[in-house]
N, C-alpha and C positions, 0 to 999 in steps of 0.2 A: 382378566383377559377374556376377550370375546370368544364365543364358542367356535367360530370359524378359525380364529387364530390358534386356539388350543389344538384343534385337530390337524391344522397345517403343521404345527410344531411336532405333534406325534408322528405324522407322516415322515417328516424330515429326519427325526430321530430314528424312526424305524429303518429308513434307507441307510442311515449311518451304521446302525446295528448290523444290517445285512453285510456291509463292507467289513465290519469288525469280525463277524463270524466266518465270512468267506476267507479272510486272511488266516484264520485258524484251521479251516477245513481243507484248503488247497494244499497245505503243507504235507498232509498225510500222503497225498498222491504225488506231490513233488519230490518226496523223499525217495521214491522208487528210481527216477533217473539220477537224482543226486547221489544215491548209494552207488550206482554204476559209474558215474563220472568221477567220483572221488575215492572209490574203493573203500567205503566205510563199513565198519562193523555194526552190529545191532546196538551195542552200547553207545557208540558215537552217534548213531541216529537218534537214540534216546536223549542225548545231551542237547541236540539241536532244538528239539521240542521242549525238553524239560527246563532248560535255562531260560527259555522265553517265559515260562510260567514262574520261574524264580523271581525275575525282575518284576513281572506282573504282580506277584505277591508282595514284594518288598515295597512297592510304591502305592499299594492300595490305600493304606492309612494316610500317607502324605497327600494323595489325591483327594481323599475325603475331606481332609483338613483344608486343602486349597479350595474346594467347593464351598465350604462354609465361610471362607475368607473373601474370595473374589467373585463368587457366583458361578452358576452352572454353565452359562453361555461361554465364558472365557475358557473354562476347562474343556468344554466340548470342542471348541476351535483348536485349542492346543493339542488335544488328543488326536483329532483327525489330521491335522497338518503333520504332526510327528509320525503318525502311522503311515501316511502316504510317503513321506520322505524315506523312512526306513524300509518300506516295502520295495521302493525303487532301488535303494542301495543294496538290498538283499539280492535283487535280480541282476543288477549291473555290476556290482562290486563284490559279490560273494565269490571270490576267486580261490579261496582256500577253505579248509575245514574251520580254521580259527576265525576267519572273517564271517563265515556263515553263522557261527555261534554268536559272534559279537553283534551282528545285525539283528538276529532274532532276539537276543537279550535286550537290545535297545527298543525293538518293536514291542516287547512286553511292557516297557515303561510307557510307551505311547498308549497302549491299550488300557492301562490302569485307570485312567481318568474317565473313561467313557461310561461304564455301568453306574458308578455312583453319581455322576452328573446328570444322567438320564433320570435316575431315581429322585434326585433333588428337584428336577424340572417337573416330574409328575406330582410330587408332594406339594410343590408351590402353586400348581395350577389346577388341581383336581381335588374335590372333596373326598372324604374317607370312603364313601360308598363307591366312588368311581375309580379309586386308585388301583385295585386289584385288576380290573378289566384293562385300564390304560397301560399298566405295567405288563400285563400278559400280552397285549398287542405288540409292545416293544420286544419282549422275549420271544414272541412267535417268529421273529426275524431269523432266529437260529434254525427253525424248521425250514424256512424258505432257503436259507443259505446251504443247509445240509441236504435238502432234497434236490435243488437245482445245482448247487455247488459242485458235487462230485461229477455230474455229467458234463457241466461246463468246463470243469478243471481238466478232465481227461481230454476233451476236445481241444482246449487251448494248449495244453502241454504237448499234444501230438502235432498241433499246427505251428505254434510259435515258440515252443519250449517252455521250460519252467521259468527261465529268466524273463522272457517276454511276458509271461502270465503275471508275475509279480510287479513288473513295471507298469502294466496297464492297471493293475489293482491300485497301485499308488496314485496314479493319475485320477482314477475315480474317487479316491479318498479326498484329493484336493478339490474336486468338483463339488462334493457333498459339503465340505467345509465352507466353501464359498456360499452355498445356498443357506447354510446355517447362519453365516455372518449376515446375510441380507434379510432373512425372513424369521429367524427365531428371536423373539424379543428379549431384552435384558430382564433379569429378575427384578420384580417390583421393589422388594425390600431386602435385597441381598446384603448390603452393608450393615443394616440394622441388626439382622440376624447374626452376622459374623461377630459383631461386637458383644453379643450376648453370650457367646460360647467361650468358656475359659478352660484352663487345663484341668480343673476339678471335674468339669463335665466329661472329659475324656477318661479320667480315672474312674469315674462312676460307670461309664460304658463298659470298661473292662471287667466290672463286677456284675453287670446286668445279666441275669440268667437268660433272657431272650437272646442277647448278643452271643453269649458263650455257647449255648446249646445249638443255635443256628450256625455258628462258626463250624462246629464239628459236623453238623448235618450236611452242610453244603460242601465240606471237604469230601465226605463220603460219596456224595452224589456226583461230584466232578471227577472223581477217580475213574469211574467207567465212562463218563461222558468224554473226557479228553484222552483217556487211554485208548478207547475205541477209535476216536478221531485220528490219532497218530498212527495206530498199529493195525487197524482193521484192513486197510488196503494190502499191506504186506502179508497179513495172515491169509486173506482170501486168495491172493495171487500166487504167493510162493509156497504156502503150506497146504492149501486146498486145491491148488492147480486151476483156479478159475481165470478167465480172461480179465483184463483190466476193465473192459467195458461192462462185463457182467458184474464185476466187483463194484463198479460205480453205481450200477442199478440197485444192487443190494444196499449200499450205503444210502442211496436216495430214498429207499423205502423207510429207513430209519429216520431220515430227515422229514419225511412226510408225517411220520408218527409224532415227531417233535412239534411240527406245525399245527396239526390237529389238536394235540393235547394242550399246547400253550393257549390256543384260542378258547377251547372248551373249558379249561380249568378256571380261567378268570371268571367266566359266567357262572360255573357250577359252585365254586367256593363263595363267590359274592352272594349267590341266591340261597344256597342250602347249607353251607358249612361255616358260617360266621361263628367265631369262638370255638370251633371244632376243627381248626385247620390241622392240628396234630394228627388227626385220623387220616387225612389226605396224604400228608407227608409219610407217615408210617406205612400205610397200605401201599402207596406208590413205590416206596423204596423196596419193600419186601417182595412184591410181585415183580418189580423190575429185576431184582436179583435172580429170581427163578428164570425169567426169560433170557437174561444175558448168559447165565450158565448153560442153558439149554442150547444156545447157538453153537457151542463147541461140540455138543453131544449128537446133534442131528446130522445125518449125512447129506441131506438134500439142500441144494442152494435155495430152492423155493421156500422150504421150511425155515431156513436161516433168515431169509428176508422177512418172513412173517413174524418170526420171533424178535428180530431187530425192531420191526415196526412197533410191536406191542411193548417191548422193553423200553423203547424211547417214549412211548405214550405214558407209561407209568413213571419213568424217570423224570420226564418234564412236568408231569402233574405235581410231583413232590418238589421239584426245583422252583417252579413258579410260586408255589405256596410258601416255600421258605423265603424266597426273595421279596415277597410282598408283605409278609407278616410284620416286619419291623415298621412299615409305614402305618400300621394300625396300632402298634404298641409303644412307639417311642415319640418324643416331642419333635416337632418339625425342625427346630433350630439345630439339632444334632443328627439329622437323617444322613447328611453327607458323610459325616465321620462314622456313623454306625454302619452304613452300607459298605463303606470302605473296609471296616474291620471284618464284617461278616464275609464279604467277597474275598478277603484275604484267605479265608479258609478254603474257598472254592479254588482260588488260583494256586494255593499250596497243593491241593489235590491234583491240579493240572501239572504242577512241577514234579510231584512224586510219581504219578502214574506212568508217564512215558519212560522215565529212567528205570523204575522198578521193573516194568515189563521187559525192557531191554536186557536187564540183568537176568531175569527169570528165563527168558527165551535163550539167552547165551549159555546159561548153566544147564538147562534141561533139554535144549534143542527141541522144545515143544511149547505149545501155547496153553496146555492144560493148567499149569500153575498160574498163568496169567489170568485166565478166566475165573479161576477160584478166587484170586486176589480181587478182581473187579466185583464179583458177586458179594464177597465178604464186606467190602467197603460199603455197599448199599445196605446190607443188613445192619451195620453199625448206625447208619443214618436213620433207618427205620426205628431203631430202639432208643436212640438218644433223645428224640423229640417227645417221648411219652410224658416227661414231666411238664411239658407245655400244655397238657390238658387242663391244668389249673390256670385259667386266664387271669385270675386275680393276682397270682404270684408274678406272672409276667408283666402285667401292667403296673404292678405296685412298686416295681423297682424305679424309683425316681432318679432322674438324671440331673445331677448338679444341684446347686443350691441357689435359688433365686434371691 
């Protein structure tokens, strides 16, 4: 692929990722009016977010398999069109608590194909030295979505309501899907790669130490990531007594940390930490745990915003490194399946975190236990990657029999 076409593809995938992350970000603020409209409990609010990630988790591996079978472009289109349709349905047809859960569950299915198809596109079009930076560009979309998203979400929800906000989000997803259809090229050798992948390859992936350890690591990283995304607005508004606009500003500070970290991590790891990625993952996880726990302990909103900024800087540094490591250690023909398996760990974290926090808050009427839970998950991520310091062991796990 020509250089200009490669970077046009990255730009379009980046915009698509922004839509994907905004869909996850807006829900935290939308739950505030939804809670009032439907008189929901903390546990029920947790299910709306948690079951989204349950379906996201269940369809990660099938989505990875589908990438290896039909190519990343078709899966990208399917994901974006479904995302748009279910976002519109959530806004217009979410008339009961049961329907809200159903539409978010289906939205999780739509989301499941996007990360692994983007990873497949990066591997297919960039050499090994460029992959970390290219993938970090895509993942930096989460920072843009989470820095601008809360402010935009609060404005839109106040102006057109949560239903109108999700309707417009769905329309934007359709527009990006159309752009992908027109300007993203088909995979050059997708069918050939798909034929080379057999069931034995997938069984070998389930035994691969890189896949297994990163599965656990990304689970622990996504617990605070999606736990805070779902519950931080409620914590700041209802438990700390802050205005919704100030809460959006604090959340935006965290998003800014994500954006800065995702861009800098790709460059830093690619230049200085090749074959020492485990240090970045471990240090980022442990330092992030300290910052996130401290958010609960400090009384000042300003300090909470600063801690959230640095907490997300460290969290995203670990996340980007986890997400790009398989691209360096695993064969190209199974990257779609491998990323689907690893990202399943992350989406399971997104499933567990909102529901667990809902139960913890309901039982204790406090967020103290919730923040301890979030910090502990990051500590686990920091410790579980230590065996990856032996790069020979990681790369030595051969996938499949040629």
